[in-house]
C-alpha positions as CSV (number, residue, x, y, z in Angstrom):
1,M,31.2,104.6,199.1
2,I,33.4,107.1,197.6
3,I,36.0,109.5,199.5
4,D,35.3,113.0,198.8
5,T,38.9,114.2,199.5
6,L,39.9,111.9,196.7
7,D,43.1,113.1,195.4
8,W,44.9,112.0,191.7
9,S,48.3,114.1,192.5
10,S,50.0,110.5,193.4
11,H,49.0,108.7,190.2
12,V,49.1,112.0,188.2
13,Q,53.0,112.5,189.2
14,L,53.7,108.4,188.3
15,I,52.4,108.6,185.1
16,K,53.8,112.2,184.1
17,S,57.1,110.7,184.8
18,K,56.2,107.9,182.9
19,L,55.1,109.5,179.5
20,L,58.4,112.0,179.9
21,Y,60.3,109.2,179.5
22,D,58.6,107.8,176.7
23,C,58.6,111.6,175.4
24,N,62.5,111.6,175.1
25,M,62.5,107.8,174.2
26,F,60.3,108.9,170.9
27,F,62.7,111.7,170.3
28,K,65.6,109.8,170.3
29,I,64.6,107.0,168.0
30,C,61.9,109.2,165.5
31,K,64.3,109.7,162.5
32,F,65.4,106.2,162.5
33,V,62.7,103.8,162.8
34,P,59.2,104.1,160.6
35,R,55.6,105.5,162.2
36,D,54.3,102.4,161.7
37,V,56.6,101.2,164.3
38,L,56.5,104.3,166.2
39,R,52.6,103.6,166.6
40,L,53.1,100.4,167.6
41,L,55.3,101.2,170.4
42,Y,53.0,103.6,171.0
43,F,50.6,101.6,172.1
44,C,52.5,99.3,174.2
45,F,54.3,102.6,176.6
46,V,52.0,105.3,175.8
47,H,48.5,104.0,175.4
48,C,48.3,101.4,178.5
49,H,49.0,103.9,180.9
50,L,46.2,106.5,179.4
51,R,43.9,103.8,179.5
52,C,44.7,102.3,183.0
53,C,41.7,103.1,185.3
54,A,40.7,106.0,182.9
55,I,37.4,105.5,183.8
56,S,38.0,106.3,187.5
57,W,40.1,109.2,186.8
58,G,38.8,110.4,183.4
59,T,36.1,112.6,185.2
60,A,39.0,114.4,187.2
61,N,39.9,118.4,186.8
62,N,41.0,119.4,184.4
63,S,43.6,121.1,185.7
64,V,44.3,117.4,187.0
65,L,44.0,115.9,183.2
66,Q,45.9,118.9,181.5
67,P,49.7,117.2,181.7
68,F,48.6,114.3,180.4
69,S,47.4,115.6,177.1
70,V,49.9,117.9,176.7
71,L,52.2,115.0,177.0
72,Q,50.4,113.0,174.5
73,N,50.1,115.9,172.3
74,N,53.7,115.9,172.2
75,L,54.4,112.4,171.8
76,L,52.0,112.6,168.0
77,R,54.2,115.3,166.9
78,I,57.5,114.1,167.4
79,M,55.9,110.6,165.9
80,T,54.6,112.9,162.9
81,C,58.0,115.2,162.9
82,S,55.1,117.9,163.1
83,K,56.0,121.4,164.1
84,Y,54.8,122.9,167.5
85,R,51.6,124.9,166.9
86,C,50.1,121.8,164.4
87,H,46.7,120.2,164.8
88,I,46.2,117.8,167.0
89,T,42.9,116.4,165.8
90,S,44.4,115.6,161.9
91,L,47.5,113.9,163.6
92,C,45.1,111.6,165.9
93,K,43.1,110.8,162.5
94,N,46.2,109.7,160.2
95,L,47.9,107.5,163.2
96,K,44.3,106.3,164.0
97,I,45.0,107.2,167.7
98,L,41.8,108.3,170.2
99,K,42.3,111.7,172.6
100,L,43.0,111.0,175.9
101,N,39.2,112.6,176.5
102,S,37.9,110.0,173.8
103,I,39.5,107.3,175.8
104,Y,38.0,108.1,178.6
105,Q,34.7,108.1,176.8
106,F,35.4,104.8,174.6
107,D,36.1,102.9,178.3
108,L,32.9,104.1,179.8
109,A,31.0,103.3,176.4
110,K,32.3,99.7,176.5
111,F,31.9,99.6,181.0
112,M,28.5,100.8,179.8
113,H,27.3,98.0,177.6
114,K,29.1,95.4,179.4
115,F,26.7,96.3,182.2
116,H,23.6,96.7,180.0
117,H,24.4,92.5,178.6
118,G,24.8,91.7,181.6
119,K,28.9,90.8,181.6
120,L,29.6,92.1,184.8
121,P,29.8,91.0,188.1
122,E,26.7,91.1,189.9
123,I,28.1,94.0,192.3
124,Y,27.7,96.7,189.7
125,K,23.5,96.1,189.9
126,E,23.7,98.4,193.0
127,Y,25.1,101.8,191.0
128,F,22.9,101.5,188.3
129,Q,19.0,101.9,187.9
130,E,17.0,101.9,184.6
131,T,15.3,105.2,183.8
132,S,11.9,103.9,183.3
133,S,12.0,102.1,187.0
134,V,13.1,105.5,189.4
135,H,9.7,107.1,188.0
136,S,6.6,106.6,185.8
137,Y,6.5,109.4,183.1
138,Q,6.4,109.5,179.5
139,T,9.7,111.2,179.3
140,R,11.8,111.6,176.1
141,F,14.6,109.1,178.0
142,A,12.3,106.9,179.7
143,N,12.4,104.5,176.9
144,M,15.6,104.7,175.6
145,E,17.0,102.2,178.2
146,N,19.3,105.1,180.0
147,Y,20.3,104.8,183.7
148,F,20.5,106.3,187.0
149,I,23.2,106.6,188.9
150,H,22.4,106.1,192.6
């Protein structure tokens, strides 16, 4: 059972403080370290915090996720020595780094792939049901191996 008063504020504050520290660290070393090393450091220090439980908190309200996006964008600009108004999409493509929303979508896709192929614990079978078993109507999605959450 999921609690309706689930609050991410303590988690957000913890991760936000870590990302602020990382921004400061990257700002200090960006002039002395090559871009590929900065990218490696990004995955060591930042990406792991953004991915941790991303499936759980990835659907949180935009006001909860906004600080993460802003800090990730700042880090990408620092890593590439870009101006403040530089578009993040091109920086993400050049560095081959996923944006926060894409990290959530990727982790969710991996989770559902594991579920579909039976590589998750049995407990998860209670949460999902194939759409074709919910009703017998011939709809567009009935034969597409979609899942219904119950």
